[in-house]
N, C-alpha and C positions, 0 to 999 in steps of 0.2 A: 205412879209418877208422871208418866207421859201425859195422860189426861190432865192431871193437875197443872203441869206447867202450860199447857196448851191452852187451858180454859181460864186459869186465873187472869182477873182483871188488873190487880195491882200486887203482885207476888213480890217478895224479896229475897234474894239469894234462894231462888226456889231451886237452882239446879245443884248437883253435886258432883265431884270429879268421877265418881265411878260411873254415874249416868252419863256423863259426857263421853268416857271411854266406850260405853257398852251400847248406847242408842243407836240403832240402825234404821228404823223407820222413818222414811222421809217426812219432813216437815218443819216447823219453826216454833222452836222451844224457848219460852220466855223465862228468863231468870229474874226479871225485874229491874226497874229503874232506866228502861229503854234497852237492855241487852238482851239479845237473843241468840241462841244457837241454831244455825240453819243446816240441816241435813239434806243434802241431794239425794235424787234418785240412783246416783251412782255410790252412794256412801260417803261421798266426800263431806266434811263438815268445816264450817265456817262461821266465825263470829260477825254479826251485824248489830250495829246500834242504831236506835231511833232516836234523833235529837233535834232539837228547835235551835237553830243558828239564825241570829239575828231576825226573829219573827218568821223564819221560813222552815217547815218540817222536812227534815230530810234523812236519810239513811246513809250512813259509811261503815265499810268494812273495817274491821279489826285484825284480820288474819285468819289463818288454817288454824282449826283446833289441834291440828297434829303439832304445830309449833307454838301456839301460844295457849298456855294453860287457863283454867277457869279464873283462877287469882290474879293473873295477868290480864286478863281479860276485862274483870271488874275494876282493877284499879285503872287501866286506859279508859275505861268508860268513865269513872269518877272525874278522872282530870279533863276529860274531854266537856262534861257537863260544868264543871267549874270554870273552865276557859270561857264556854258559851256563856253563861250566866253573867260574866263579867264584859261580854261585848267582844269577846274574841271569836276567831272563826278556826274550830279544830280541824276541818277540812284543809284550809290554807296550811295550817302548820304541819299536817300530814304532808300535803305535798311538797312544802319545802324540807321536810325531814327526809323524804324518798330522794330530793334533789342533791342532798350531801353527798360529795365523792366520797369513795372509798381512799384509804391512803395512798394506795399505789396509783390509782386514777389522779389523785390531786398532786401527785408527786410528778407524774408524766406531764400534767397541764402546766405546773411551775417550770418544769423543764424546757417546754415549748414556749413559753412567755419570755424566758430568760435567755433562750438561744441566740437571737440577733445581736444580744450585748456581749456574748462572750467572744474576746478576741483570739483566744486559744482553743481550737477545737478539741483538744485534748482533755482540758479540764471541762468543757462541755460534756463530754462521753463520760468522763469520771463521775461527775455529779449524779447520772442516772444508774452508770453500771455498778458504784457501791451501794446503791440504795436497792438494786436488783439482787445484789449478792447477800447483803446482812440484813435490810429491814423488811422487803417485801415477803419473805417467807415467814415472817413472824407477825408483823402487824399491815402486811400489804391489803390484806380483805376487810380489816376493820373500817368503819366510817371514821372518817378524820375527826370527825366530831367527838368519837368515843374513846380513840387512843389516849391512855392514860401515862402517867410518869413510870408506873411499874413496866408498862408495855415498852417504853423506851428503854427503860433499865434492862430489860429482858433481851434488847437488841443489843447493847453495849457492853454488858459484863463479860460476854465470852472473848471479846476481842480489845478490851480495855487495856491491858496490860501486853498482852501479846504482839498486839498491832497496834501500840500507842497512836501513832500519826493518823493510821486509818480511821481509828475509832473516833478521834476528834472530828475529822471531817465527816464522817457519817452522822454524828451529833450535830454540827452544824447545819447539815442538809436536810436533816430531819426538821431542825428548827426553822429553816427557812420556808419549808412545806406548812409548817404549823402557824408562821406568821402570816402567811397568805390565807390560811383558813380563818384565822382570827378576822383578817380584814374583809372576808367574804361574810362575815356574820355567823360563822358555823360553831364557833368556839371563842371563849372568852380567855383563855389563856395558852401558853406556848409550855407542853410539858417536858421539853426538851431544855428548856432555859436554866431553872434551879435544880438541876439533877446532881451536880458536882458534888455535893456533900455526901451523896449516897455512893460514890465510886471512889476507890483507891487514888491516891495523888501519884501523878506522872512524875518522873525524873525531868526537871526542866532545865536541865544543863543545856546551853545551847550548842548546837552543833554547827560547824562552818564548812563550806565548799571547802574541799581540799584544793589547795594552792600550790605552786612550784615555785622555790626560792628564786627570786629573780636572777642571780646569778648563773642558774640553769637553764634559763630560757633561750639562750643561745645553743645550748648542747641540744635541747629539745628540738630546735628548728634545724639543727644539723641533722638529726636523725628523721625529721619530717622529709628533707630533700632527698634523703638516702632511700626511703622506702618506696615500695612498690605500688602506693595507693593511687587513686584515680588523681590526675592533674587538678581538676577543678575542685576536689576536697581539700588537697594539700594547699591551692592557693587560699580557699577560704578561711581555712585554718589559721595560715599565716597572717592573712589580713586581719582575721578577728584579734589575734594579738597584737600587731602593729597599730589598731585603732583603739584598743581596749574597749570595744563594743560588745555589746550583748549579742548570744548566738543567734536569737530571733532576728535582730537588726540586720546582721551580715548576711543571714541565710536567705532573708526576704528582700536583700537591696535589689533595686531596679536601675538600669541604665540612665534613666531620666531624672535620677537623684544625683547624679555624679558629674563633675565638670573637671575633666582630666587638666585642661589646659590650667585651670586657676588652681588645682589640687584640692578642691572641696567637694564634700559629700553631705548632702542635706537630708537628713532623715525626718520625714514628716510625722507631725505630731501623732497621729492616729497610731504610728507604730512605736512610739516611745513610751517607757514605763511612767514618765512624768505627764504625757499628756501635751509635750511642747516639742515644736519643732528643735532639732538639734543639728548644728552644724559641726562638721568633722574636718579639721585640716588633715590633710594626705602628706604624709612624709615620702621623699623619692622614692623609696623602697615600695610604699604602699601603691605608688602611682605604678611602679614597674609591675606588681603584680596586678593590677587592673588591666594593663595593657596586655600582659600575657592570658588574663581571663578573657579579653574582648576577642582574642584570635580563637578561643574554644567555643564563642557563642553558639549557642543552638538556634539562634535567630529569634527565640523570645526575648523580653525585656529583662529578664532575670540574669544578674551579675554572675550568680553562682547556681547554674540549674541543675536539677537532680538528674536520676538516670529517666525519667518520665517527663516527656516534653510539656513546658508550662510550669513545673512543678519544682519548688526549691528544694535543695538540701535538707534532709533530716536531720534533727538535733542529734538522734541516737548515731548518725552516721560519723559526725565529729567526734563523739564521746568514745565511739568504738575504736577509731584512729588513735585517738589520743593513748588509750589502754593498750592497742596493739604494739605500740612504740615502746612500750614497757615503764611507762610514766603514770603512776597511781595518782591523777589530778583529776579535778572536775575542769570543763572547757571554761565554766563561769571564773574559775580560780585564777585566771590568766589576768583578770582585772586586778586582784589582789597582788599579784607579781608587779604589775606596772605601778600600782599605787604604792607599795614597799620601796621599789626603785626610786621614784619619784621623791619620797620622803627620805630616804638615806643617802642618795647618791646625787643629788641635785639640790640647788638653793631655790626651787621655784616654791611660791607661796602656796599654802594649802589650798586656797579658794580656785588656783588654776588646774591644780590636778582634780579637784572635785569637780570642775566643770568639764575635764575632759572625760571623766566617768559620767556626766550628765547626771549627776545627783542633785535633788533638790536642796536649797538652802531652808533649814529648818526653823531658824530665827525668823518670824514675820518681818519685824522691823528692819533687820538687814536685807531681807529680799525685796523689800519695797523701794530699796534705795540701788540695788544691784541691779543696772539695766544694762551692762556688758556682759558679753559671753566670753572676753578675754580671748578671742580668737587668735590674735596674732601672737600672744604669749604661748597659747596652747600649741600653736605651730612650730615655735622653738622646742617646746617640750617633746612634741609628737618625733621630730627630728633626732632629738637626743635619744629618745627610746628604740627608734628604729636603728640607729648606729649602734647603740649598745647590744641590741639583740643581733647583730648580724653573726651568723657563725663564725666567720673570718677573724671578728673582733677579738681583741686582746682582754676585753673585759677588765680593764684594770680599775684600781681601786681609787681612781682620781675624781674629786667631785666635778660633776658636769655643770658648768656655769651658764645659767639661761638668761640672765639678765642681761 
């Protein structure tokens, strides 16, 4: 057998799987059509193909015989010949295939590329941590070009119902990695895109952040004042309630944004959800809170600094304090308390309270003509809210007329 495959000038499928497994004598064994089994003196065996690419004779390796079987080596050699005869370059195609990243490598590269654009460091960290937990153990080592819908399904099925929100985010993040792979030319499809039919439906009943009835906000503030929490944390939480602002807007506020004399807080566009500068009229009580915060300043520009110099309070600090006071509500829910109060206890127009919450006008035609930020009307509204929420107020049922 060995002599035959060594001496044959034009053999065809001369080797057998048994011979490939058993041969030990060093040499080059011809299977035909340019395919050879090369056995080294060490006993290592590898496939080599002699091929003409664009008029130039060359040899290219097809892998170890321990990993690539005879049938696979023949099929690869056949595909290479077919590509070369049509004017293609199998060597270049091989190099490109070897350059394709694994799913884990691709995911980490996508995370690195997106990192500068993420405002929220927590979300940036969650992007990669959820993939590390749920995706990498199953598909991390696969070439990103080889990941199938079945692979994605194997990642999602165990958590789809048990951890519905996490599963949706994992699916979205896998899809983001696959879209990048498509853009790189490494695949033609996104296997995370059309997988919904293979998974059970989630209960889509919307869940809203827990809010406090507006009639109880004054009681909440009374409990806040009597608590043993840190003064800066107490000031920040009350200021958040009085301005109906978002947690991040308050916690990252800096003194350069605030004019105490005018009673105005300008939040820059980069920190706003709608990416537009937002002016907040400060009620008399809000100004008092800021003056108290000024006296507690750590020397940094932060209005409400955390325990570490130059670092703001964490969102968890405010949430924990709210729960510690015995109120099962979300910090963000105080915006709902304000909105409901404005609807039920004032005669202010809807667009004024919406502007106070920095909500975007959804109707494009209406938004095109709405050039005013209704600042002075919002100032009267926020003064009314500040008076209503004072712990000492009677909080009567009388309609507050702001016009």
